[in-house]
Structures are given as structure tokens and as C-alpha cells.
C-alpha positions as CSV (number, residue, x, y, z in Angstrom):
1,M,6.9,1.2,42.5
2,D,4.7,-1.9,42.9
3,L,4.7,-5.2,41.1
4,R,1.7,-4.2,39.3
5,K,3.2,-1.2,37.9
6,R,6.1,-2.9,36.9
7,I,4.3,-5.9,35.2
8,L,2.1,-2.7,33.5
9,R,5.3,-0.9,32.1
10,A,7.2,-4.1,30.9
11,A,4.3,-4.9,28.9
12,L,3.6,-1.6,27.5
13,A,7.3,-0.8,26.6
14,R,6.4,-1.4,22.8
15,P,2.4,-0.7,22.6
16,A,0.3,-2.0,19.6
17,V,-1.0,0.8,17.6
18,L,-4.0,0.8,15.7
19,P,-3.8,3.6,13.1
20,A,-7.1,5.1,11.9
21,V,-6.0,7.4,8.7
22,C,-8.3,9.7,7.1
23,P,-8.4,10.7,3.7
24,G,-5.7,13.8,3.0
25,A,-3.3,12.5,5.8
26,T,-1.0,10.7,3.7
27,E,2.2,12.2,4.8
28,A,1.4,12.1,8.1
29,R,0.7,8.0,7.9
30,V,4.0,7.7,6.6
31,L,6.0,9.5,8.8
32,L,3.6,7.5,11.4
33,E,4.7,4.4,10.2
34,R,8.3,5.6,9.8
35,E,8.2,6.5,13.8
36,L,6.8,3.2,14.8
37,R,9.2,1.4,12.8
38,S,12.1,3.1,14.2
39,R,10.9,2.8,18.3
40,G,10.0,-0.6,17.4
41,W,6.4,-0.5,17.9
42,P,4.2,-3.1,16.3
43,L,1.1,-2.1,14.5
44,A,-2.2,-3.9,15.8
45,A,-4.1,-6.2,13.6
46,G,-7.4,-4.7,14.8
47,P,-9.1,-3.3,18.1
48,A,-9.1,-6.3,20.2
49,T,-5.2,-6.5,20.1
50,A,-4.6,-2.8,20.2
51,N,-3.4,-0.6,23.3
52,L,-3.1,2.8,21.4
53,L,-5.3,4.4,18.8
54,V,-3.9,6.8,16.4
55,L,-6.3,9.3,14.8
56,V,-4.3,10.5,11.8
57,G,-5.9,13.5,9.7
58,R,-9.0,15.6,10.0
59,P,-12.5,13.7,10.0
60,D,-15.6,15.2,10.0
61,P,-16.1,16.0,13.6
62,A,-20.4,14.9,13.0
63,R,-19.3,11.7,11.5
64,M,-16.8,10.0,14.1
65,D,-19.2,7.2,15.0
66,W,-16.3,4.9,13.1
67,C,-14.0,5.9,15.0
68,E,-15.9,5.4,17.9
69,G,-16.3,1.9,17.2
70,L,-12.9,1.3,17.1
71,W,-12.4,2.8,20.8
72,R,-15.5,0.8,22.1
73,A,-13.7,-2.4,20.8
74,M,-10.3,-1.7,22.4
75,P,-9.4,-3.3,25.5
76,A,-7.9,-1.6,28.7
77,P,-5.3,-0.3,28.9
78,R,-6.0,1.9,26.1
79,A,-5.2,5.3,25.1
80,R,-6.1,7.4,22.0
81,I,-4.6,10.4,20.5
82,V,-4.9,12.7,17.5
83,I,-2.5,13.5,15.0
84,V,-3.4,16.2,12.4
85,S,0.3,17.1,11.1
86,P,3.7,15.4,10.8
87,E,5.0,17.4,13.4
88,Q,3.5,16.2,16.5
89,I,4.1,12.3,15.7
90,A,6.3,11.9,18.0
91,R,5.1,14.3,20.9
92,G,2.2,12.5,20.3
93,L,3.1,8.9,20.6
94,D,4.9,10.2,23.9
95,A,1.6,11.1,25.1
96,G,0.1,8.1,24.5
97,A,2.0,6.0,25.9
98,A,2.2,8.1,29.2
99,A,-1.2,7.8,29.2
100,L,-1.4,4.3,29.0
101,L,0.6,3.8,32.5
102,R,-1.7,6.3,34.1
103,P,-5.0,4.9,35.9
104,A,-8.2,5.1,33.6
105,A,-10.7,7.4,35.1
106,G,-13.7,7.2,33.2
107,S,-12.8,8.0,29.2
108,P,-9.8,9.6,28.8
109,P,-9.5,12.5,26.1
110,L,-8.5,12.2,22.6
111,L,-5.0,13.5,23.3
112,R,-3.9,16.3,20.6
113,P,-0.3,17.7,21.1
114,G,-0.4,20.9,20.1
115,A,-4.1,21.5,18.7
116,R,-5.3,24.7,17.5
117,P,-8.8,25.4,19.0
118,E,-10.1,25.3,15.4
119,D,-9.1,21.5,15.1
120,H,-11.5,20.6,18.1
121,L,-13.1,17.3,17.8
122,H,-15.8,15.8,19.0
123,G,-14.8,12.2,19.5
124,A,-16.0,10.8,22.5
125,A,-14.1,13.2,24.5
126,P,-16.1,15.4,27.2
127,H,-16.5,18.7,25.7
128,T,-18.6,21.5,27.7
129,S,-19.6,23.5,24.7
130,H,-21.4,22.9,21.7
131,E,-21.3,26.7,20.3
132,G,-21.2,26.3,17.0
133,H,-21.4,22.3,16.6
134,G,-25.3,22.7,15.7
135,A,-27.2,19.9,17.2
136,H,-24.7,17.3,17.5
137,G,-23.8,15.5,20.3
138,A,-20.9,14.0,21.4
139,R,-21.9,10.2,19.9
140,H,-23.7,11.1,16.5
141,G,-24.3,7.5,15.6
142,A,-28.0,7.1,16.9
143,H,-30.1,8.0,14.5
144,E,-33.1,8.3,16.8
145,T,-33.7,11.8,15.5
146,H,-33.1,13.9,12.6
147,E,-34.4,17.5,14.4
148,G,-31.6,19.9,13.7
149,H,-29.4,17.2,11.9
150,G,-27.4,18.7,9.6
151,G,-24.6,17.0,7.3
152,H,-27.0,14.6,5.7
153,E,-26.3,16.1,2.4
154,G,-26.1,12.7,0.6
155,H,-29.5,11.4,1.9
156,G,-31.5,13.1,-1.1
157,D,-34.8,13.3,-0.5
158,P,-35.4,13.0,3.1
159,E,-39.1,11.3,2.4
160,G,-37.6,8.4,0.7
161,H,-36.0,7.5,4.2
162,G,-39.2,5.7,5.3
163,G,-38.1,6.1,8.8
164,H,-34.5,5.7,10.5
165,G,-36.2,3.8,13.5
166,G,-34.0,0.6,12.9
167,H,-30.4,2.4,11.4
168,R,-28.6,2.3,14.9
169,D,-25.0,2.2,14.3
170,R,-24.9,2.9,10.4
171,T,-22.0,4.6,10.6
172,A,-21.1,5.4,7.0
173,H,-24.6,7.0,6.0
174,G,-23.7,7.3,2.1
175,G,-25.7,5.2,-0.2
176,H,-29.0,3.9,1.1
177,E,-29.2,0.9,-1.2
178,G,-28.0,-1.7,1.1
179,H,-30.5,-0.4,4.4
180,D,-32.6,-3.6,4.2
181,M,-33.1,-3.4,8.2
182,L,-31.0,-5.9,9.0
183,M,-30.7,-6.7,12.7
184,Q,-27.2,-5.9,14.2
185,V,-25.0,-6.9,17.0
186,S,-22.2,-4.9,18.0
187,G,-22.6,-2.7,14.9
188,L,-22.4,-5.9,12.6
189,P,-25.5,-6.7,10.8
190,M,-26.7,-10.5,11.6
191,A,-26.6,-13.5,8.6
192,D,-29.4,-13.8,6.8
193,R,-30.5,-15.8,3.7
194,A,-30.4,-15.2,0.0
195,D,-30.1,-16.8,-3.3
196,D,-26.4,-17.5,-4.7
197,R,-25.4,-17.5,-8.6
198,D,-26.8,-20.8,-8.8
199,G,-30.2,-20.6,-7.1
200,L,-29.8,-22.0,-4.0
201,R,-30.6,-20.5,-1.0
202,L,-27.6,-20.2,1.2
203,D,-26.4,-18.0,4.3
204,Q,-25.2,-14.5,3.1
205,L,-23.0,-12.7,5.8
206,H,-22.5,-8.8,5.5
207,L,-19.1,-7.4,6.3
208,P,-17.8,-3.9,5.9
209,L,-14.3,-3.8,5.0
210,G,-12.6,-0.6,6.4
211,P,-11.7,2.5,6.9
212,A,-9.4,1.6,9.5
213,L,-7.6,-1.8,8.1
214,L,-4.1,-2.7,8.4
215,D,-2.6,-2.3,4.5
216,W,-5.9,-0.9,3.4
217,P,-6.5,2.7,1.2
218,A,-7.4,5.6,3.6
219,G,-10.9,6.2,4.0
220,L,-12.0,3.3,2.2
221,V,-15.1,1.0,3.1
222,L,-16.1,-2.0,1.1
223,R,-19.7,-3.2,2.6
224,L,-19.7,-6.7,1.0
225,A,-22.3,-9.4,1.3
226,L,-20.4,-12.7,1.0
227,Q,-21.7,-16.2,0.5
228,G,-19.1,-18.6,1.9
229,D,-16.1,-16.9,1.0
230,V,-17.2,-15.6,-2.3
231,V,-18.3,-12.1,-2.6
232,Q,-21.9,-11.9,-3.7
233,R,-22.2,-7.7,-3.4
234,V,-20.1,-4.9,-3.1
235,H,-21.1,-1.1,-2.1
236,V,-18.2,1.4,-2.2
237,E,-17.7,4.1,0.5
238,Q,-15.8,6.6,2.1
239,I,-15.7,8.1,5.3
240,A,-16.7,11.8,5.6
241,A,-13.3,13.7,6.1
242,R,-12.1,17.7,6.2
243,A,-10.8,19.0,2.7
244,G,-7.0,18.9,3.4
245,E,-4.8,22.2,2.8
246,G,-2.7,21.7,-0.3
247,W,-2.6,19.5,-2.9
248,P,-2.7,15.4,-2.5
249,F,0.7,14.3,-1.3
250,W,1.7,12.0,-4.0
251,D,0.2,13.9,-6.8
252,E,2.0,17.3,-5.6
253,P,4.9,17.9,-8.0
254,W,2.7,17.4,-10.9
255,L,-0.2,19.7,-9.8
256,R,2.3,22.4,-8.7
257,A,3.7,22.3,-11.9
258,A,0.1,22.4,-13.8
259,A,0.0,25.5,-11.6
260,G,2.7,27.4,-12.9
261,E,5.4,26.5,-10.4
262,E,9.0,25.5,-11.7
263,V,9.2,21.6,-10.4
264,P,12.2,19.8,-11.5
265,R,11.7,16.4,-12.7
266,G,14.1,14.8,-10.3
267,P,11.6,15.6,-7.4
268,A,8.7,14.0,-9.2
269,A,10.7,10.9,-10.2
270,R,11.2,11.0,-6.2
271,R,7.9,11.2,-5.3
272,L,6.8,8.7,-7.9
273,C,9.4,6.0,-6.8
274,A,8.1,6.6,-3.1
275,A,4.6,6.1,-3.9
276,H,4.8,2.8,-6.2
277,L,7.1,1.5,-3.3
278,D,4.2,2.3,-0.6
279,S,1.9,0.6,-2.8
280,V,4.0,-2.7,-3.4
281,G,4.5,-2.4,0.8
282,R,0.5,-2.5,0.9
283,L,0.6,-5.5,-1.8
284,L,3.2,-7.5,-0.2
285,A,1.9,-7.1,3.0
286,V,-1.7,-8.5,2.3
287,A,0.2,-11.4,0.1
288,G,2.0,-12.4,3.3
289,W,5.1,-11.2,2.7
290,P,6.1,-9.2,5.3
291,A,9.7,-9.1,5.4
292,Q,9.5,-7.7,1.6
293,A,6.5,-5.4,2.6
294,Q,9.0,-3.7,5.5
295,Q,11.8,-3.6,2.8
296,A,9.5,-1.7,0.2
297,R,8.6,0.9,3.0
298,A,12.2,1.6,4.0
299,A,13.2,2.0,0.6
300,R,10.0,4.3,0.0
301,D,11.5,6.3,3.2
302,T,14.6,6.6,1.7
303,A,13.4,8.3,-1.5
304,L,11.5,10.8,0.7
305,E,14.3,11.6,2.8
306,G,16.1,12.8,-0.4
307,A,19.0,10.3,-0.8
308,P,21.1,10.5,-3.7
309,A,20.2,8.3,-6.7
310,K,22.5,5.9,-6.3
311,A,21.5,4.8,-2.6
312,L,18.1,4.9,-4.1
313,V,18.6,2.5,-6.7
314,A,20.9,0.4,-4.3
315,A,18.0,0.6,-2.3
316,V,15.0,-0.6,-4.7
317,S,16.9,-2.9,-7.2
318,P,17.0,-5.8,-4.6
319,L,13.5,-5.7,-3.7
320,V,12.5,-5.4,-7.7
321,R,14.7,-8.5,-8.2
322,R,13.6,-10.4,-5.0
323,V,9.8,-9.6,-5.7
324,G,10.0,-9.9,-9.5
325,R,11.6,-13.6,-9.4
326,S,9.2,-14.8,-7.0
327,R,7.3,-18.0,-8.2
328,T,5.2,-18.4,-5.4
329,L,3.7,-14.8,-5.4
330,R,3.6,-14.9,-8.8
331,W,1.2,-18.3,-8.4
332,L,-0.6,-16.5,-5.6
333,T,-1.6,-13.5,-7.8
334,R,-1.8,-14.8,-11.2
335,G,-5.3,-14.9,-12.7
336,V,-6.7,-12.8,-9.8
337,G,-8.4,-9.1,-10.2
338,V,-7.9,-9.2,-14.1
339,L,-8.7,-5.8,-16.2
340,D,-7.8,-6.0,-19.3
341,A,-6.5,-2.4,-21.1
342,R,-9.8,-2.3,-23.3
343,T,-12.2,-2.2,-20.3
344,A,-9.4,-0.2,-18.1
345,A,-9.8,2.3,-20.9
346,S,-13.4,2.6,-21.4
347,A,-13.7,3.5,-17.1
348,G,-11.3,6.0,-17.5
349,V,-8.5,4.1,-15.7
350,S,-5.1,5.3,-16.4
351,G,-1.6,5.0,-15.2
352,P,-0.2,1.6,-14.1
353,A,-3.4,0.0,-13.6
354,L,-4.0,0.8,-17.7
355,T,-0.3,0.2,-18.9
356,A,-0.7,-3.4,-16.8
357,G,-3.6,-4.5,-18.6
358,G,-3.9,-7.5,-16.7
359,D,-4.1,-8.9,-13.1
360,V,-2.7,-8.3,-9.9
361,W,0.8,-9.6,-10.7
362,D,0.9,-7.3,-13.7
363,R,0.1,-4.3,-12.1
364,L,2.6,-5.4,-9.1
365,N,5.2,-5.6,-11.9
366,V,4.5,-2.0,-13.5
367,W,4.8,-0.4,-10.2
368,L,8.6,-2.0,-9.8
369,D,9.7,-1.5,-12.9
370,E,8.2,2.4,-13.1
371,A,9.9,2.6,-9.2
372,A,13.3,1.7,-10.3
373,R,13.3,3.7,-13.4
374,A,12.4,6.8,-11.2
375,A,15.0,5.9,-8.5
376,A,17.6,6.5,-11.3
377,M,15.8,9.6,-12.5
378,C,15.6,11.5,-8.9
379,E,18.3,13.8,-9.5
380,E,17.3,15.2,-12.9
381,T,17.2,19.2,-12.7
382,A,15.0,19.4,-16.3
383,L,11.7,20.8,-15.1
384,L,8.4,19.2,-15.6
385,R,5.9,20.7,-18.3
386,G,2.5,21.8,-17.3
387,S,1.1,19.1,-19.3
388,D,3.2,16.4,-17.4
389,L,0.6,15.2,-15.4
390,A,1.2,11.5,-15.2
391,G,0.9,11.2,-11.2
392,P,1.1,7.7,-9.6
393,R,-2.3,6.6,-10.2
394,G,-3.1,8.2,-13.6
395,A,-3.8,11.1,-15.6
396,L,-3.8,14.4,-13.6
397,G,-6.1,17.2,-14.6
398,G,-9.5,15.1,-16.2
399,P,-12.8,16.0,-14.8
400,L,-12.5,13.3,-12.1
401,P,-9.1,12.2,-10.2
402,P,-7.8,9.0,-11.7
403,S,-8.6,7.4,-7.8
404,Q,-12.1,7.8,-8.8
405,A,-11.8,5.5,-12.1
406,L,-10.1,2.8,-10.0
407,L,-12.8,3.0,-7.6
408,D,-15.5,2.8,-10.1
409,V,-14.0,-0.6,-11.8
410,L,-13.7,-2.1,-8.3
411,P,-17.1,-3.4,-7.7
412,P,-17.2,-5.5,-10.9
413,L,-13.7,-7.0,-10.3
414,L,-14.6,-8.0,-6.6
415,V,-17.9,-9.6,-7.4
416,G,-17.8,-13.7,-7.7
417,A,-14.3,-13.4,-6.2
418,E,-13.1,-15.3,-3.1
419,F,-12.4,-12.9,-0.3
420,A,-8.5,-13.3,-0.2
421,S,-8.8,-12.8,-3.7
422,A,-10.9,-9.2,-3.1
423,R,-8.2,-8.3,-0.9
424,L,-5.3,-8.2,-3.0
425,T,-7.3,-6.9,-6.0
426,V,-7.8,-3.8,-3.8
427,A,-4.3,-4.0,-2.9
428,S,-3.2,-4.2,-6.4
429,L,-5.4,-1.6,-7.4
430,D,-4.6,1.1,-4.4
431,P,-6.7,4.0,-4.8
432,D,-6.0,7.3,-3.2
433,L,-8.8,8.7,-1.8
434,D,-6.6,11.8,-0.9
435,E,-7.4,12.9,-4.1
436,L,-11.2,12.6,-3.6
437,A,-10.5,14.5,-0.5
438,Q,-9.4,17.5,-2.1
439,A,-11.7,17.5,-4.8
440,P,-15.0,15.6,-3.0
441,V,-17.3,13.8,-5.5
442,A,-20.0,11.0,-5.1
443,V,-18.1,8.0,-4.5
444,T,-20.9,5.3,-3.5
445,V,-21.1,2.6,-5.7
446,A,-23.1,-0.5,-5.9
447,H,-22.8,-3.8,-8.0
448,D,-24.8,-7.0,-7.5
């Protein structure tokens, strides 16, 4: 083994992993995080620092541009894998690590351990047959022609498009409200000028957030217009994904009970506890408290592994005490993202966000309180009633999933907020797009 190989092997002993999670893949995402933590592999903050791109879930093969953009932004050595089911995680990571040590020869294929033929994705992987794939090329992003271009259901009347000559690299093609023909560099629109709230004409930066962003709801894309660090305009979109099988992971116990199955209250309490701890970990990470975020995720995994109630309470209680007493975190989050109970109720919001009826700090404490109570109840054997439809994000069984209401209130909460506060607000609501992937609804929301 020459010196260069030894250095490469040492440098890639713990490759930095960038997860790109699709809606409907929450269980695989949670197990991937646990596996990475057990291996000591770090999560990459973005594609520029990543070695291994892990696509989790089942994206729409016709809308892979966002994933291709991540891949193109990654420096060598690099590799990428696709994980569809939890049992593929360990083998997929091993295959990705092995691919990193092999000399690159062109564009490597998407590695999918145990893939089924029907799971075939376009991606950038070379594929020789397009039978059954319509007229899509391997790279679907360049919208230079619409001939044979299925999958534009969200476009409405095509005559209203006015030509797509300048729409290169528009990855998420949902609402067209923001198609102001801006010049783009590497997929990012250049800054232009616009009036701010005081009538001053200032530079305006157009910035997409998501879908592959650490501590970010899977599949969510926010297209922000920023003046300085203040959000002036918001468009909410979601990436396209193939509908998953079964129910949304976090809502599963309640939906099974509603379908007539006998579901004890204990497993439902355990799932609620894990869901809230997952949200707490995400919020603490965004707030810059990684140690407590890791503790929350470790407690989440303890809940999902079926630990006894005593062990789960022992894992949750220190977290609740430490976070609930943090004056710094309270100071950081007080007055941020205020959603009063009246506004929340009128928007159809239910669950913890409605119970809190306040700011980011209030919503965090509701999560902690409910997680602590649920941990103590995780061995109850009484059955859920079919009318018990209070999932982690709110009341299930309505015309729209509870996360739809959380998405709807995002734009008015974010407009006028500072950028850092906007991220805290999103993390404190933590919409679960699995609920929409299982019951797709129009999500594009605009707010000026």
C-alpha cells in the first residue's frame, strides 16, 4: 500500500455524511442517525464538507435535480448511496465507505444494497434503457423543452408559463409566483433590488432553504427573499416523493387504532415520546446546543428500542430538567415565532403548537412536558380508542393532516423575522411532511 492510499484510508476512516431525506422516510432517517452515531461518523453541514451523500427514501425519479445539485457541489473523494428501507442502512454505509477508497472513474452509480428493479432511480447513474420512463433524460433539470414532459401537474395552464427559456435549474417547480426571471449562478439567483418595508430600495437576496439541510424537516423547501438578514418574502414548497407504504411513522399507532386495530396506549405513548424528543433534538441543534441535542436523540432511540418505562423516564428526566432550566435558551427563544392560541386555532393548528399558544420557548416546553408524561405511560396496556386521534403534530382524521396547518402558518410567522429566528421558528413547529406524502395535498404557500 503506497503512502497516498494510507493517507486516504486514514482520512476517510470516518467519512462525513450528508443525508438527503425524502418525505415518507422518517423511520429510515432515525435509524440512519443512530447507526452513524454508533459508528462515530459525523454529519456534514453541507455538500462542500461531505464525503458520502445518503439519499434516504423514495424520491420522484422525474424530480431528482435537487439531489443532483448536492452531488455536483461535493468535492472528491465522494460517493453516494440510496437507502429505501431500514435494513439497507448498514450495508449501504459499508458500500459507500468502500466506494470512497476506490479510484473515481467518471460519475459513480447510485449504490443501492438489495435494490429491487422497481426501485430503480434515474439520478445521474448511467442507465441504458428508458423503457417505461417516458421522455425523461437522466438529468431532468434543463427545461429547454416540454415535449413529452409529463409530471408538470402543478403547472396549471401551460399557456400561462410565458416560455421557460430562462428557467434552467429551477429544481422545485411548484408555485410560479416567484419566477421573476432572475439570473442564476450555480443554481442560486443573483441578488437584485427591491423596496423594503420602509420604502428604501435595498439589495434583495433570494435564498432557498432545504430540502437537504441539517436539522430540517425532510422534504421542506423555503424560498426566502432576504434584505440584510430580514425575511421579506416566503414561498413554501415540498420536494416530490413517491407515496410511501403504510402510515406516517410518527402517526402510526393512532391511525391503526382509527382503522380498527387493537393498539395499546403504551406503544402510542412511546411513539409520542420519541416524536417529541426528535423535535426537541432538532430545535436544540438549531439553537446551538449540540450536546443536549445528542442527549435528546439518544433518549428518542431509547424510546424506540422498547426500553422499560423506568429506563425511559431515567433517560428523559435529566434532559427535561437541564433544558427547562436553561436561562440562556429561554433568553434566546423568548418572543421568537409567536403564534398565539387564537391565531393557531383559526388556522387549524392543533397539538403542541396550539397548547403552547406562544413562542418558541413555549412550544419547546410543551414538547418536554408531553415527552416526560408519555415516558411514564409507555407500559400501559389499555387500548386506544378509535376516537383517540391526537398524534404528535395534532389531531388526525381531519380533512387535512395537522402538518398542513403548520406549513400554512409558517409564512406569516417568518416574514419580518431575522434569518436565525426564522430557523428557530421552523424547528419549533417541525412539520412532518410524511403526513403529506401519505395524503398529498397542494402545499405551495406564498406570503409577501
